[in-house]
Phi, psi and omega in degrees: 000133183289137178244136178291156177302144178240149186251142175237129179301143178266133177287107186294336179292338180248007184278115187292340181258023185302318181298314180292323179298312180296325180294307188280340180290346176272354179285146176295320176230097186270010183262154173242150180227135176221153178235130176236164178257113181277136171272106184251021185308307183292318180295320180300316177293319180298316180297315181293317182297327183259003178057042175267165171270135189297311188298311180292335175290311177297323178300322176298316180297315180297317181293319177299315182298315179299319181294339179272355179245099186308321182297332178281355174259004177278139180222155172260108185241115181054046178067014179239140179277128182227163172239128177274144180291337175197169173233157178237161180276142170241116185260146166274124186239136180254127179279172181298329178266020173066032171269146180263130175232166178237137178252159173242103187275188180237160174210118175241357183070019171247108194304303186300321177299308183294321181301307183293323178297316183287327174299316180293318179296317180293324177295319177295320179296321180294339177259010178072020186256345182279123188272004180055042178302131181081010186291343175282351178285126181273008177278063183210173169230150179265132180231124177231143180237124176244089186282001184262341188224133170266162184202161174247355177204146180215132176252121179278153170300146183240132173219124188303324180297340183244015185297333183275358179271118178297144178235142182228134179233129179250135181254193184297132177288139181216163178262138177229094188068236178260017180249153175251128185227166177209140175290144184220116182257143182231129172241130180219155179278121187287343175285340183253333184217155175223197186300326180297314183291323176292323176299319177299313179302312182295324178300316180293316179300314182298321179299321180285328177291323180287327181224083184298343179295346178297337182295338181268004184237155170299144184231138174232124181283139177243021182293137178230000000 
């Protein structure tokens, strides 16, 4: 039976980023946003060869990567710093009549299970049937895909109660020579994470983009 993410309070006396946390939590906008161009050549072929949908496959990779970086599972919940035991994906879903809905996905780190579950959840959300059970749970990441527009910068909507939740945006896929690429925006809370943690996250994502067969295997990050 699937269990929603659970949060454990962090002991601030032992929290190594306490100074940065105290500094940035006083900022009006404590998040940072960056956009990079992902090389998805191998993944694009893998998705087509296996007749998968691109967004939930990439969403699995992003969710796995976040789960391997503990700092990206830290959240500010009711003014208290907590760590979630895991995170799940929350997708922005567009219905046939172009209404926007939000889904609350699952993550068990078993690709085929998660892929089919999230495809079904997103389909229900697109029909207005997904009730977002557990959506008040901050053990999630936001994933949005805009396949119509490419970009070199993206600004996410900001709301302070959700500032500690990482957000990811994928843009229109394009060809660059003999490579297939897509713009990829990342928003993270700077009091909880910095460039090192984003570098760790990107390293895991890049490994899966270069070798998409990793999604079917247990993964252990060796980033230092």
